[in-house]
Structures are given as C-alpha cells and as structure tokens.
C-alpha positions, 0 to 999 in steps of 0.5 A, a space after each residue: 523314648 524311641 529314636 527318630 529315623 535320622 537318629 537311626 541313620 546316624 547310629 547305622 552310619 557310625 557302625 559302618 564307619 567303624 568297620 571301615 576303620 578296621 578295614 584301614 588298619 589292615 590295609 595300612 598293615 599291608 602297605 607297611 609290610 611292602 615298604 618294610 620289604 623295600 627297606 630290607 631290599 635296599 639295605 641288601 643292595 647296599 651291603 652287597 655294593 661294599 662301597 661304604 668301607 670307611 675309606 676315602 672317596 675316590 672317582 671309582 667309588 663315585 661311579 659305583 655309587 651312581 650305579 648303586 643309586 640308579 638301581 635303588 631308584 628303579 626298586 623304589 619306583 617299582 614298589 610305589 607303583 605297585 602300592 599305588 596300583 594296588 590301593 587304587 584297585 582296593 579303593 574301587 571296592 571301598 567305594 562299592 562298600 561304602 555305597 552298600 553300607 549307605 543303602 543298608 543304613 537308610 533301608 534299615 532306618 526307614 524299615 523298608 526296602 526302598 533303595 538299592 545300589 545304583 552307582 555304576 562300576 564306572 562311577 565307582 572307579 571314577 570316585 576311587 581314581 579321581 577323588 582329590 586330597 588337597 588338590 591332588 589325586 591319590 596316585 599322584 601322592 603316591 608318586 610324590 612319596 616314592 620320590 620322597 623315599 628315594 631322596 631320603 635314601 640317596 641323601 643318607 647314603 651320599 652323606 655316609 660316603 662323604 663323611 667316610 662312614 661304614 656300611 653298618 653306620 649308614 644302615 643304622 641311620 636309615 633303619 634306626 637303632 634297636 634301643 629306640 625300636 627303629 623309630 629314629 631311622 630317617 625312613 621312618 617318616 616315610 611309613 607314617 606318611 604312607 599310613 596317613 595316605 592310606 587313611 586319608 584315601 579310604 576316608 575321602 572315597 567312602 565319604 564321596 560314595 556316601 554323598 553320591 548315594 545321597 544325591 542319587 536318592 534325593 527324593 528321600 534325602 534333603 541334606 548332609 550332616 558333618 559328624 566328628 569323631 570325638 576323642 583326644 585326637 579330634 581335630 579343632 577343624 572337625 570339632 567345630 564342623 560337627 553338626 553342621 548341615 548342607 543341601 545336596 548342592 553343599 549350600 549351608 542349611 540349619 543355621 550353621 553357615 559353615 562352608 562345606 569343607 570337601 569330602 575330608 576336612 584335613 589329612 587324617 580326617 576321620 569325620 563322616 558325612 551322614 544323611 538328613 532324611 526328609 520329614 514325612 511331610 516333605 515326602 508328600 506321602 507319594 509313590 514308593 514312600 507309601 511302603 514305609 510303615 506307620 510306626 516309622 512315619 511318626 519318627 520322620 521329623 526331618 530333624 538331625 540327630 544329636 551328637 554321638 561319637 564312636 565310643 558312645 555308639 559302642 557302649 549301646 551295643 551288646 557284648 557280642 558286637 563289642 567283641 566283634 569290633 575290639 576282640 574279646 581281650 581288648 574289649 575287656 581292657 576297654 570295659 575296665 578302663 585300661 585302654 582308650 577306645 580310639 587306640 583300640 579301634 584305629 591301631 590294634 583292634 580287630 582288622 577287617 579285610 576287604 573280602 570280610 567287609 564286602 561280605 558283611 555288606 552282601 557284596 559277592 567277591 569274584 571267587 567262592 572260597 571254602 576256607 581251610 580249618 586250622 583243625 584240618 591243618 594240624 591234623 593232615 598227614 600229622 604235619 604238626 608233629 612233622 614240623 616239630 621234628 624238623 625244627 629240632 634239626 634246624 638251628 635257624 627257624 627263620 632264614 639260613 644260608 640256604 633260604 628257609 631251611 624248615 620250608 625246604 624240609 617240608 618241601 622234601 617231605 612232600 616231594 616238592 623239590 624235584 627239577 622242573 621240566 625244561 622244553 622247547 619253545 614249540 613245546 612250551 606253547 603247546 602246553 596248557 598251564 594253570 591260568 593266572 587271572 592277574 591284575 595285570 598280565 604281560 598280555 594286558 590289564 585284566 587278561 588271562 594267561 598261564 605264563 609267568 616269570 621270575 627275575 634272578 639277580 645272577 645267571 648262577 641263581 637261575 642255573 641253581 633254580 633249574 638244575 640245582 638244589 631247591 632253595 626258597 626265599 622269603 617274601 611279604 606274602 609268605 616264603 617261597 619262590 616268587 614269580 609274576 605274570 607281568 614280564 616288565 615287573 619281574 625283570 626288575 628283580 633280574 637287574 633288567 638282564 634278559 638272560 637272567 629271566 625265567 619263563 614258565 608255567 604251572 601245570 594245569 592240575 596244580 593245586 593252588 591256594 588262595 592267600 586269603 585262606 592261608 592268611 586266615 590260618 596264620 591268623 589263627 595260629 598267631 591268636 593261638 600263640 598269644 593265648 598259649 603265652 598267657 597260659 604258659 605264664 600261669 603254669 611257670 608261676 605255678 611251677 608246672 613248666 619251665 621257661 625253656 619249655 614255654 619258649 620251645 612251644 611259642 617258637 613252634 607256633 611262631 614258626 608255623 605262621 609263614 603262609 608258605 609253610 602252611 600251604 606246603 603242609 596242606 599239599 598246595 603247589 603254589 600261592 596266588 596273591 590275586 590282589 597284586 598278581 604275585 605267584 609263590 611257587 612251592 612245588 618246583 617239579 609242577 613247573 614247565 620252563 622255556 628253554 
C-alpha cells in the first residue's frame, strides 16, 4: 500500500532529525574539548601557585588563594562566554538548516517544488538567540553554567586548603581518578550539563524553526503533530504526547486535548514536531496547488501518520543510507543486535559538522573549499617518512618540556622557525597583512582586520617568542602558537599585563589552512588507525607481527592526527579557526610584529 502524503512528510522529517542528532554529537564534542582544555588550564594555574603544600593556613596563603581564585574566575568567564557566543552563531545556522530541511521534506512529499525558504536572516537570528529553555534563553543558561563551574572549582580548592591537602589530592578531587575513568571528579557534572544544554538548545531551535516554517505556509499546512523518539530512554512526558495534534495557533485538535508543551517538553528532549498537510479537499484545488501531480492528490487525505521511531525509519532504508548514518562497522553491530540503535546515533555514530549538514540541505557556506586528500598528505615531500624519522629521535611524541617537539622538528624541516620581523609602528601600519574575517575583531563584530594578538603569561616568554628558539604549545584545535583578532580576548592569556602582549600580522601571501579541511584529514587518519589496529590483531594472532611492531605503527598513526602537524607537513603557515576566530601560527618567519 502506498504511503499518504503525511506519512511521507513524517518519514522525511525523521530522517532530517537523525541528521540533526549527528550534528549534535559533533557540537557536544567540540564544547567538551573546550571545557577539558579549561580544566587543564585551571589545574596548571593551581599547580604553579604552590599554595596547597599540606602546611597550615596562614594569612599570606589566604591572600594568594584570593589572587588565584580571581584569576581562575576570569579564565572561566572567558571560556564560557566563548562557548556561549560560538553556540549562538551555530544555532543561527541550525535554524536555517531546519527551515531548509522542512521545505525539502514538504516538497518531496507532495512531489512538487511549491515551497521555498522564506525566513529572513533576522528571523533566524531571533529564533537562535531568543528561544527559551524553561523560561530562559540559551545564553543565560551558559552564564549560569559558568558560575556553577567557578563555584565547584573554588569550593574544592578552599576545602582542600582548610583540610591541609596537597595539590595532587585537590587535583584528584577536581579531575577524578583514572580507576573510575575520571567520572568521579567534582567537575564532571559540568560536562554533563554542558552536553544537555547543547542538545536542548539544538532541539529547541530546530523545532521552533520547523513550526515557523509551517506557519509561513499555512495555506498548505493545517497543524502540528508531536512525534516522540521511542527507545529505552524515551521520557514518560514525550511518550504520552506522541501523536498529539494542534492547529497552528497551538489549540488541541484531533481529540487529544493535550496542551501544547512548547518547542521541547523537557531538558534533553528529542521529540520532533511534524507538519499535518491539508487534504486535497481542504486545499480547494486553487492557485499553486494545481501543480501537484494527480498521483499525489489521491494520497492527500489530511490524516496523520502512524507511529514510527528512528530505528523503524532506518530499517526501511537501504544499506547505503544505513552506513551513512551509523558507519560501516557500527551498522554491522546494529544489524547483528550487538549494539542498541539509540546508543549508536546519539553517542558514537557518524557525527556531522555544520558545514556538512548545510551542504546536505543545499545551503551554500561562506567559502568554497577544495578539500585536501589524505593521499596527497602522505605523498607530499615524503612527509610521512620524515615524521617517522623524527619520531625515532623523540622520546615524547606528545608534549615535552620544549612544547611539541615533533612539530618543532617538522617546522625546522619546512624552514618555519625563523625569527619574526619586528618593525616600528609606522612601518607596521603601512604593512598589508593577511585579512582575518573573524567572528569578532578588535574593530568590532564582523569587521575585517589583518591584525591579531597573542598574550604571553610571562615577559620572558614574549622575548623567547620574538628572539629565541621557536617552541610551540598545544591547543584544542591543534598544536601551534595561538593568537586572536580580538585584543580583549588575547590579553586574558597575558594575565591582563599589556607588556606581555604581542601585536602582529601574518604576511599577505601566507598560506592559511581552513581548520575544517585539516580536521577532515585528521579524522581520516583516525579511521585508518582503527582499521589498522583490527588488521594488526589478526597478524599478531597469526604470528606475522609482534605486539611491539603493532604499537609502533599505531603510535605513528596517532601522532599524525594533530592538525598542527598535518598543516605543517602540507606547508601551511597558519590555521584559521573561523568559527571562533582562533589563529594558529605555524611559520614564525611569516610574522610582522609591532615593536
């Protein structure tokens, strides 16, 4: 029996909702990376302060504690503001994606291109910034989460000092223990709440954008149906709402009598709002609806679809679609019944980036990117062999006392370790550098600038950077030397000491990598590492490879995944993380610095 139009609409909307779940997975990972980096920064500040030495409390120690907690408060506020601003920008894109998905679902279901996107940029921005979660916008929830993080950290440090604990003991309390996989740390709850905020924000914005699209097309749409995700984690609230209907003014229809719950029913809500298309009789066969094919008209009965969950939707799709959603290996486990569907999609399925999802629904991104291939990466200048040779002489493949020593040696091989050009203010102002189209520069929101800044924690570190041996550090988006187009942001890393600030430009002809393309290559290498590990297990079992040989191969593949190393091997002078405005310098000799 052929499907009705409303059944087709629900089928399409469920498919788009799964894509948003995959996007949510990627965005949650990005936020947790930021917060883990914040945790590491705070612990480093705590360790350097040396105030927790197990000795009795003194007035001097109390004053030092106050200074430390003030510094850490500012660090936390900076990171949470950055997370809030970044998510708000991303939610505007989510609203646009949701509208495009909804239009696509309706046009596909009626088999006619009658509808087009109509929400203005201002409307999308309003949805993203003003949607309420339990009475408060997302940005306010981020502020509350930042305060909670600061209080947890401060209270734990104070308690440790009063109890005479050592720094190591307090760090264990903050971070947790390895035996329990760091889930017993007092800061762990902040990561869970951040993930919940990301999911809830995405779902709220996506559902509001869908409903606004339904309202914009009320000549075709007569109402809304609540569609719950049925699995072991479905809430009683959403299960009871499933199938409930309302008109476009949120009045109950269809006999359910349930009041409209809002764009979400609760925190971590995963339910979707589906359009109820009018019957052919209700449309009146007028105007643009004459374009609807006869084959579609017969299926336009105005009735709502039956219950269908995400897993039921995917079971009806072909192998290619199933592998796109879950990945080849995880689809196999799902088909064999070894892993539950909800665990695969929401946790470790195949995440989607904003750019990938925008491309999937036909939204053009700001830049036309030509992706770099992993094959080209490995082949270029025999880079892979060069990295293996460097690793053999490096005891620490991660971060050593001189920073990322592997990256430093790669930079030497590229000629990237030369000194920057330090010039007078007059010459600096005359120099045209590489233009950063950041989310927020020191010239204002959305302005273009060729100037960016770096804050060093000590004056000696600044001198080292300008005149000494080039040492690179680590970072969330890849190892290298970080800078930012916004002065007020960068000075936080200089402990708000102007003397520790570096004002600079990157040469106009510099080769700058887009972080999106570099991270795609890193993910390819990660996938290769996982596949190699499986192959190696078979070779070890067959006696054709030793455990040590396998470890060396996997260690090499792991070390190749850092974006800074990948970009350096490809000859890039810097990486630009345009979503947050971060600039990662890899070639110091391409810098012009204000004296």
